[in-house]
C-alpha positions in Angstrom: 0.4 11.2 11.5 0.9 9.9 7.9 4.3 10.0 6.3 4.7 10.6 2.6 6.5 7.6 1.4 7.6 7.4 -2.2 6.7 4.2 -4.0 9.7 1.8 -4.2 9.9 0.8 -7.8 12.1 -2.1 -8.7 15.4 -0.7 -9.7 16.3 -3.7 -11.8 14.1 -5.9 -13.9 15.4 -9.0 -12.1 12.6 -8.8 -9.6 10.1 -11.5 -10.5 6.3 -11.1 -10.6 6.0 -13.2 -7.5 8.4 -11.0 -5.6 6.6 -7.9 -6.7 3.2 -9.4 -5.7 4.6 -10.4 -2.3 6.1 -6.9 -1.7 2.9 -5.1 -2.7 0.8 -7.4 -0.6 3.0 -6.6 2.4 2.7 -2.9 1.8 -1.1 -3.1 1.4 -1.4 -5.0 4.7 0.8 -2.4 6.4 -1.3 0.5 4.9 -4.6 -1.2 5.9 -3.4 -1.6 9.5 -2.3 2.1 9.8 -5.1 3.7 7.8 -7.3 6.1 9.7 -10.7 6.9 8.3 -11.2 10.7 8.0 -14.6 10.5 6.2 -17.8 9.0 7.5 -18.3 5.3 6.5 -21.6 6.2 4.7 -19.6 8.4 2.3 -17.0 5.7 1.7 -19.8 3.1 0.8 -21.3 5.2 -2.0 
C-alpha cells in the first residue's frame, strides 16, 4: 500500500530555492495522485 519514504533533504546548500520548490511540487503531485482517502469526505471537510 503506502511505503514509508524518508524526506530527502538537500545534502548541500547549493540547491537553490527554485530547485527545492520544483522538487517539492513534484513530490506533492506524486503524493496527490497516489493518495487514498481512508476517512469519509465529510470528516475531511471539517
